[in-house]
C-alpha positions in Angstrom: 0.0 -0.1 -0.5 2.7 2.4 0.8 3.8 1.8 -2.6 1.5 2.8 -4.5 1.0 6.4 -2.2 4.6 7.2 -2.3 3.9 6.4 -6.4 0.5 8.3 -6.5 2.4 11.3 -4.7 5.5 11.5 -6.9 2.7 11.3 -10.0 0.8 14.2 -8.5 4.2 15.9 -7.5 2.9 19.5 -9.1 0.2 19.6 -6.7 1.9 18.2 -4.2 4.4 20.5 -3.6 2.0 23.1 -4.0 -0.1 21.4 -0.9 3.5 21.2 0.9 4.5 24.9 0.3 1.0 25.7 2.2 2.2 22.7 4.8 5.4 24.1 5.4 4.1 28.0 6.1 1.4 26.9 7.5 3.5 24.9 10.5 5.9 27.1 10.6 3.6 29.7 12.0 1.6 27.5 14.0 4.7 26.0 15.9 5.4 29.8 16.8 2.1 30.4 18.0 1.7 27.0 19.5 5.7 27.8 21.7 4.0 31.0 22.4 1.1 30.4 24.2 2.8 27.2 25.4 5.5 29.7 27.6 2.5 32.0 28.2 0.2 28.9 29.7 3.5 27.2 31.1 4.4 30.5 33.0 0.7 31.3 34.5 0.4 27.9 35.6 3.6 28.3 37.7 2.5 28.6 41.5 2.6 31.8 43.6 2.1 30.7 47.2 0.1 33.3 48.8 -3.6 33.7 48.3 -5.2 37.1 47.5 -8.9 36.1 47.9 -10.9 37.5 50.7 -7.9 40.2 51.0 -8.9 43.9 51.8 -6.9 46.7 52.6 -8.0 49.0 54.8 -7.9 52.5 53.6 -7.3 55.2 56.7 -6.8 58.7 56.2 -6.3 61.8 58.5 -8.2 65.1 58.7 -7.2 68.0 57.0 -7.0 71.0 59.9 -10.1 72.9 58.2 -11.9 70.1 59.0 -14.0 71.6 62.3 -13.6 68.2 63.8 -9.3 68.4 63.4 -8.0 67.9 67.0 -3.9 69.3 66.3 -2.8 67.8 69.8 -3.5 64.7 68.0 -1.3 64.6 65.4 1.6 65.0 68.0 4.3 62.2 66.8 2.8 59.8 70.1 -0.4 60.9 69.8 -0.4 59.3 66.5 1.2 56.9 67.2 -1.1 55.9 70.2 -4.3 56.1 67.8 -2.8 54.0 64.9 -2.2 51.2 67.7 -5.9 51.7 68.8 -7.0 51.4 65.0 -5.0 48.1 64.7 -6.6 46.0 67.9 -9.3 46.8 66.6 -9.3 45.4 63.9 -8.0 42.8 65.4 -11.2 42.3 67.9 -13.8 42.5 64.9 -14.9 39.1 64.9 -15.2 38.0 60.9 -11.4 39.2 60.6 -8.7 36.3 60.7 -5.5 38.7 60.5 -4.5 42.2 60.6 -1.1 42.9 58.8 0.2 46.2 58.8 3.6 46.7 55.9 4.3 49.5 54.1 2.3 50.8 51.1 5.0 50.1 48.4 5.0 46.5 50.0 1.2 45.6 48.8 0.9 42.3 46.7 -0.7 43.5 43.6 -0.9 46.7 43.6 2.4 46.7 41.0 5.1 48.9 43.8 8.2 47.7 43.1 11.1 48.9 45.8 14.3 46.3 44.9 17.2 45.9 47.0 20.6 43.5 46.7 22.2 41.3 49.2 24.6 39.4 49.5 26.0 37.0 51.5 29.1 38.3 54.5 30.9 35.1 53.3 29.7 35.8 49.5 30.4 39.3 49.1 30.2 38.9 45.4 27.2 37.1 44.7 24.5 39.9 45.6 21.2 39.3 44.8 19.1 41.7 44.0 15.0 41.6 45.0 11.9 43.3 45.1 11.6 44.3 49.6 8.6 43.9 51.3 8.4 46.3 54.7 6.5 44.7 57.5 5.4 45.4 60.9 6.3 41.7 62.5 3.9 42.9 65.2 1.3 42.0 63.4 0.5 39.0 60.8 1.2 40.2 57.8 1.9 36.0 56.2 -1.3 35.5 57.6 -3.5 37.9 55.3 -1.6 36.6 52.1 -1.4 33.2 53.7 1.9 32.4 52.3 3.3 29.5 53.2 6.6 27.2 53.2 7.8 23.6 51.4 5.4 23.9 48.3 2.5 25.4 49.9 2.2 22.3 52.3 2.7 24.8 55.3 1.4 28.0 56.4 3.6 30.4 57.6 2.7 33.0 60.6 4.9 36.1 61.2 5.4 35.2 64.6 7.1 32.4 63.9 10.2 33.9 63.0 12.4 36.2 64.9 13.2 39.4 63.9 14.8 41.1 66.6 18.4 40.0 65.7 17.4 41.9 63.3 15.7 39.3 60.9 14.7 38.7 57.4 12.7 36.1 55.6 13.4 35.4 52.1 11.7 33.7 48.9 12.8 30.3 48.4 14.6 31.6 45.4 16.7 33.8 46.4 18.3 31.2 48.8 18.2 28.7 46.1 20.7 32.0 43.9 22.8 32.5 47.5 23.2 29.5 48.3 24.7 27.5 44.8 26.1 24.9 46.7 23.2 23.9 48.6 22.1 24.0 52.6 20.0 26.3 53.8 20.4 30.1 53.9 18.8 30.4 57.9 21.1 31.5 60.1 23.6 33.3 57.1 23.8 37.0 57.6 22.7 39.7 54.8 23.9 43.2 54.0 22.2 45.4 51.8 23.3 48.0 50.3 26.4 49.9 50.1 29.1 46.6 50.4 31.1 49.0 53.4 27.6 50.5 55.3 24.8 48.5 54.8 22.8 47.3 57.1 22.8 43.9 58.1 20.1 41.0 58.6 20.6 37.7 59.7 17.3 34.9 57.4 15.1 33.2 60.3 13.2 32.3 57.8 12.5 31.1 53.6 9.1 30.7 52.7 7.6 29.9 49.2 7.9 31.6 46.2 5.2 34.8 45.1 4.6 36.5 41.6 4.2 40.1 41.2 2.2 39.0 38.5 0.2 36.3 36.9 1.9 36.0 33.4 5.2 36.1 34.6 7.6 34.0 36.8 7.8 33.7 41.0 10.8 36.6 41.9 13.2 36.9 44.4 11.1 38.6 47.7 13.2 39.8 51.1 10.8 40.2 54.0 12.1 43.0 56.1 10.4 44.6 59.1 9.4 48.2 59.4 9.4 49.7 63.3 6.7 51.4 63.7 8.4 54.3 66.4 6.2 57.8 66.8 8.9 59.1 65.0 7.1 58.3 62.7 6.0 61.9 60.6 2.5 62.4 59.5 3.0 62.0 55.9 4.4 58.7 56.4 1.2 57.8 59.1 -1.1 58.5 55.4 0.7 57.6 52.7 3.3 55.1 53.8 1.6 52.8 56.0 -1.1 50.4 55.2 -3.3 48.1 56.6 -4.6 45.0 55.4 -6.9 42.7 57.0 -8.2 38.6 56.2 -12.0 38.6 55.7 -13.1 34.8 56.7 -14.1 32.4 54.6 -17.3 31.9 55.9 -18.5 35.6 55.0 -19.0 36.3 51.0 -17.3 39.2 50.3 -20.4 41.3 49.6 -21.7 41.4 52.9 -18.5 41.9 54.8 -17.8 45.0 52.5 -21.6 46.4 54.1 -21.4 45.3 57.8 -17.9 46.3 57.7 -18.4 50.6 56.5 -21.4 49.8 58.5 -20.5 49.1 61.9 -16.4 50.3 61.9 -17.4 53.4 60.4 -17.7 55.3 64.1 -15.1 52.6 65.3 -11.9 54.3 63.4 -12.7 57.2 64.1 -9.8 57.6 66.6 -8.1 61.1 67.2 -7.9 62.7 63.9 -7.8 58.6 62.0 -10.7 57.9 60.0 -11.9 55.1 57.7 -11.6 56.2 54.2 -11.8 52.7 52.0 -12.3 48.9 52.2 -10.6 47.4 49.1 -10.5 43.8 47.7 -7.3 42.8 46.7 -9.0 40.5 43.5 -10.8 44.6 42.6 -7.2 46.9 42.9 -4.7 43.2 41.4 -7.7 43.6 38.5 -6.8 47.1 38.1 -3.4 47.6 38.4 -3.8 45.0 35.6 -5.6 47.4 33.2 -3.0 50.1 34.5 0.1 48.4 33.8 -1.5 47.1 29.9 -0.7 43.6 30.9 -4.9 43.6 29.8 -4.0 45.3 26.4 -1.3 43.6 25.8 -0.5 40.2 26.9 -4.3 39.2 26.6 -4.4 40.6 23.1 -1.4 38.4 22.6 -2.9 35.2 23.4 -6.5 36.1 21.7 -4.7 37.2 18.2 -1.8 33.8 18.7 -5.5 32.1 19.2 -7.2 33.8 16.5 -4.2 33.2 14.0 -4.5 29.2 15.1 -7.9 29.0 14.2 -7.4 30.2 11.1 -4.6 28.1 10.0 -7.0 25.2 11.2 -9.6 26.2 8.7 -6.8 26.8 5.7 -5.5 23.3 6.1 -8.9 21.9 6.4 -10.1 23.2 3.8 -7.6 22.5 1.7 -7.4 18.4 2.1 -11.5 19.2 1.7 -10.8 20.6 -1.4 -8.4 18.3 -2.0 -10.4 15.0 -1.3 -13.3 16.7 -3.1 -11.5 17.0 -6.4 -10.2 13.4 -6.0 -14.7 12.0 -6.2 -13.5 10.7 -9.7 -10.3 8.6 -8.1 -12.4 7.1 -5.6 -14.9 6.0 -7.6 -12.9 4.2 -9.0 -10.9 2.4 -6.6 -14.4 1.7 -5.2 -14.9 -0.2 -8.7 -12.0 -2.2 -8.0 -13.4 -3.4 -5.1 -11.9 -0.8 -2.5 -12.8 -0.6 0.5 -14.5 2.6 2.4 -12.0 1.8 5.1 -8.8 1.6 2.7 -10.1 4.3 -0.1 -9.6 6.3 3.6 -6.9 4.8 5.5 -5.5 5.5 1.9 -5.9 9.6 2.2 -4.9 9.5 5.3 -1.3 8.3 5.0 -1.2 10.5 2.2 -2.0 13.5 4.3 0.3 12.1 7.1 3.7 12.4 5.1 2.8 15.2 3.2 2.6 16.5 6.5 5.6 15.1 7.5 7.5 15.8 4.6 7.1 19.9 5.2 7.2 19.5 9.4 10.3 18.5 8.8 11.8 21.2 6.2 10.2 23.0 9.1 12.0 22.4 11.5 15.4 22.7 10.0 14.5 26.2 9.2 12.8 26.9 13.0 16.9 25.5 14.2 18.2 28.3 12.6 15.5 30.3 14.4 16.4 29.8 17.8 20.6 29.1 17.1 20.3 33.0 16.2 18.4 33.7 19.4 15.5 35.1 16.9 12.9 33.7 19.6 11.9 34.9 22.7 10.5 33.7 26.0 8.0 35.6 27.3 8.3 36.1 31.4 11.8 34.9 31.3 14.3 35.7 34.3 17.3 34.7 35.5 16.1 34.4 38.5 13.7 31.8 38.1 15.0 28.9 36.1 11.9 26.9 34.7 11.4 24.6 31.9 10.8 27.2 29.1 14.8 28.4 29.5 15.9 24.5 28.2 15.3 25.6 24.7 15.8 22.8 22.9 13.1 20.4 24.7 10.9 23.6 24.9 11.6 23.1 21.0 11.1 19.2 21.1 7.6 19.9 22.8 6.4 23.0 21.3 7.0 21.3 17.8 5.2 18.0 19.1 2.6 20.4 19.9 2.0 21.2 16.7 2.6 18.0 14.5 0.0 16.9 16.7 -2.8 19.7 16.0 -1.5 19.9 12.6 -2.0 16.1 12.3 -5.5 16.6 13.8 -6.9 18.6 12.1 -5.8 16.4 8.9 -7.1 13.8 9.8 -10.6 15.4 10.7 -10.6 17.2 6.9 -9.8 13.6 5.3 -12.2 12.0 6.9 -15.4 13.7 6.3 -15.2 14.1 2.9 -13.2 10.5 2.7 -15.9 8.8 3.8 -18.8 11.1 2.1 -17.3 10.1 -1.5 -17.1 6.5 -0.5 -20.1 6.3 0.3 -21.2 7.3 -3.2 -21.8 4.6 -5.9 -19.0 4.0 -8.6 -21.0 5.5 -11.0 -22.3 8.7 -9.5 -18.3 8.8 -8.6 -17.1 8.5 -11.7 -19.3 11.1 -13.6 -16.5 13.0 -12.0 -13.6 12.2 -14.8 
């Protein structure tokens, strides 16, 4: 059967060359699209070991001086400090709140803010590791608010588990792996930040799981450093530089929690010159950040465009093979007249289509190899701090080409199956009229 197919393909070489040329272009374009979607899907599915659901930012503000209720004495440093602590304690006692975390306003997840810092080990001053600094008040439970974990998501962590008085610092798993190139734990080692001669020193007191800044990116290096609340903080820092995050109980719907919280806490949080300004869910913050950073209009648009192009490629291949079978109805009638069965006719065209695809794929892969070796293929979300499968270029190359081949194989088989079955169902005399 194969010998007959090869002879027939050779006899129709002019038509088949055009089909192979079309499949060559289709395969190369489909591979590029599959590669992009593969990396995007892989990266989006990398775990971010924190949970923003049922997490909120409690927006508090200070009364302006022209407000009738403003009291100048309440803006004194000690009064601001005491009143802020009262706010935190009242929130901690609220029955539908699981945890309260105080941090700098630049240390809120999903907001898009980023403050970077480099650290190095005292015994390895060459290997400096950069990452995002998250400043949190260790007396509150920032980690519980966002449900941070360790041991690959198996163990929830609490801010109170760590000894911050050394002063201590908690790092993400990717930081530890970069710092400890020869393996081992970073806990107990001393890190220095900033200027290598005068930077602050911290002892690593814990390692927790990695988190992402954005869903389509890989997890990033993070350093969790203590932020000490003291009366010496100026008014602007209390007003704009300090944030309160809370986690509501999962048993209470977010809509009901927000309504009840605003109704019950507006008066209770009116302390000194502080007042409750807003309650915003991190789900909403995350959506707004994606829009503001163009993630919605850029990454998602790219994905939608890739899927649209892939659909058009599928329809193109489908149409080509459908038409090819339809124009050979006379040949099918002749084969039926000579005793060929419907299955043998269908299998003949299956093998023929796969042979043409294989030839086109082989040529396309040779061209793709030149693209890859010339470093013309970017990797979405790539970072040296978190290597993963998409960075293994040739393994990814084989996977994405395999996926492309499977997709086009399925398309070709479907586009052959339906018209071949319909043509084979005709009576030989009727099919031969096309000859």
